[in-house]
C-alpha positions in Angstrom: -5.3 0.1 -20.6 -3.9 -2.9 -19.2 0.1 -3.4 -19.3 2.2 -6.1 -19.5 5.7 -5.6 -18.1 8.5 -8.1 -18.7 12.0 -8.2 -17.3 14.1 -10.2 -19.6 17.2 -12.2 -18.1 19.0 -14.9 -19.4 17.5 -18.1 -17.4 14.0 -16.4 -16.2 11.2 -13.7 -17.4 9.6 -11.7 -14.7 6.3 -10.8 -15.7 4.0 -8.0 -13.9 0.9 -6.7 -15.1 -0.8 -3.3 -14.3 -4.3 -2.8 -13.0 -7.2 -1.6 -15.4 -5.8 2.0 -15.0 -2.7 1.4 -15.5 -1.2 3.1 -13.1 -0.1 0.3 -11.0 1.7 -2.8 -11.7 1.7 -6.2 -9.5 3.7 -9.6 -10.3 1.9 -11.9 -12.4 4.8 -14.7 -12.9 7.8 -16.1 -13.8 8.7 -17.7 -16.9 11.3 -20.1 -16.8 12.9 -19.7 -20.9 13.7 -22.6 -22.7 14.0 -21.5 -25.9 12.7 -18.5 -28.1 9.6 -20.3 -29.5 8.9 -21.3 -26.4 9.2 -17.8 -24.7 7.1 -16.2 -27.0 4.5 -18.7 -27.1 4.1 -17.9 -23.2 4.2 -14.3 -23.5 1.4 -14.1 -26.5 -0.5 -16.6 -24.0 -0.5 -14.2 -21.6 -1.5 -10.8 -23.8 -4.4 -12.7 -25.2 -5.3 -14.4 -21.5 -5.5 -10.9 -19.6 -6.3 -8.6 -22.9 -2.8 -6.9 -22.6 -3.1 -3.3 -24.5 0.6 -2.4 -24.4 3.6 -4.2 -23.7 6.7 -3.2 -21.8 9.8 -4.9 -21.4 13.8 -4.6 -19.8 16.5 -6.8 -20.7 19.4 -7.1 -18.2 20.2 -10.7 -20.1 23.6 -9.2 -21.0 24.6 -8.9 -17.9 23.9 -11.7 -15.9 
């Protein structure tokens, strides 16, 4: 099971991806936030490209 983890902030979204076992995560990329449509499109592209089975997220946007 491949997992994608998102750390959502006000300006950026940090993205990490797991190995194929789902046990270890590695940094993948950072998405610079523009608007909701852009952000969702970029996340969907990664989900499709990396064949993601599970999406995890945390949001500290309100704290920034």
